[in-house]
N, C-alpha and C positions, 0 to 999 in steps of 0.2 A: 271603424268597427273595433279595432284592437284597443283603442283608448277607452271605448265604452265597456269592453270586456274587463279591462284593467280596473276601471272605476267600480264596476259591479263586484269584482272579486274583492277589492279593498273594502267594500261595504258589507261583505259577508254573503253576498248572493252566490250560491253554489249550485245553480241549476245546471243541467247537462251541457249546455253550450259553453258556459264559463269553465266547467271542469275539463272539457275537451281542449279548450284553449290553453289552460294551465298545464295539463298533461303533455300536450304536444310540444309546447314551448320548453318545458323542463326536459323532455326527452331529447330535443334538439340541443339544449345546453349541455346535457350530460354526454352527448355524442361529440362535443367539442366546439359548438358554436358559442359566440359571445352571448351572454344572457340577454342583453338589450336587443340584439339582433334576433335571437331565438324566439323571443316573445313578440317580435314584430313591433317593437317600440323605437327602433332606430329611425333616424331622420328620413332615409330613403323609403322605408316602409310606410311611414306616416304620410309622406308626400304622395305616394301611390294611392293610399286610402283616401286622402283628401281629394285628389284629382278624380278618382273613380266616383266618389259621392257627388262631386260637382257635375261630372258628365251625366250621371244618372238623373240629377235634378234638371239639367238642361233638356234632356230627352223627355222628361215628364212635363216640363213647361211648354216645350215647342217640338212635339214629335215630328220628325222629318224635315224640320226647318234648316235653312242654311246656318252655318256657324255664327255669322255676324248678328242676325236678328235674335238667335237663341242666346247669344252672349248678352245682348241688351236686356232681354227678359230676365236672364239669370242675375245680372247686375242689380236690377230692381229688387228681385227676390232676396238676394244676399243682403242688401241694405235694409230691407224691411225686417228680415230675420234678425239682423244685428241690432237694430234700433228698437224693435217692438217685441219680438218673440223671445230672443235670448234673455232679456231681463226677467221675463215671466218664468222661463225654464229654470233659471238660476234659483229662483225662489221656491219652485216646486218641480223637483227632478222627475217626479212620477207623472207629470202633466202629459195628457194625451196630445200627440202631435199629428198633424196631417202628414201624408207621405212626403210631400215636398219639405216641410219643416224638419222631419226626421232625417232626411238626407242632408239638409243644411247643418243640422246639429252634428251629424257624423263628420262633416267636413270641418266644422269649427273645432270639434273635439280632437280630431286627428292632428290639426295644425300642421306645420307652421302656418304663418299668416295666410289667411284666405284672401285671394284676389277679389277686389270689389269693383274695379272699373270694367267697362265693356271691352276695352282693348285687351286687357290682361286676361280676361275670361275667354275672349276670342282666341288668343294664342293657345290657350289650354284646350279649347274645343275643336280647333281645326285639324 
């Protein structure tokens, strides 16, 4: 989510959600936090955001399922997003996305590297 807010702010989008993020981050920075950490752009924050987006995507794909089958479905969705949807999104950032694709976009924007195998996703979901 933070990466998306940063991208929107850089593009000049100053809707209330972006302004709250900028205001809150700058207030934390002025109170003594490192700027990158205050804005939620540090590696640990991005990992938490990526993992949360992947967990929400798994819950959307397989509500109430055990982690292993959910990880399998999520691995398929991640590969599909990476190979089919992401190139389309790169060409048209305003493209309307399904709720699942929006969560996967959040995960990829947050980075670092999104896990793609069922085993690695299982380790994240369990």
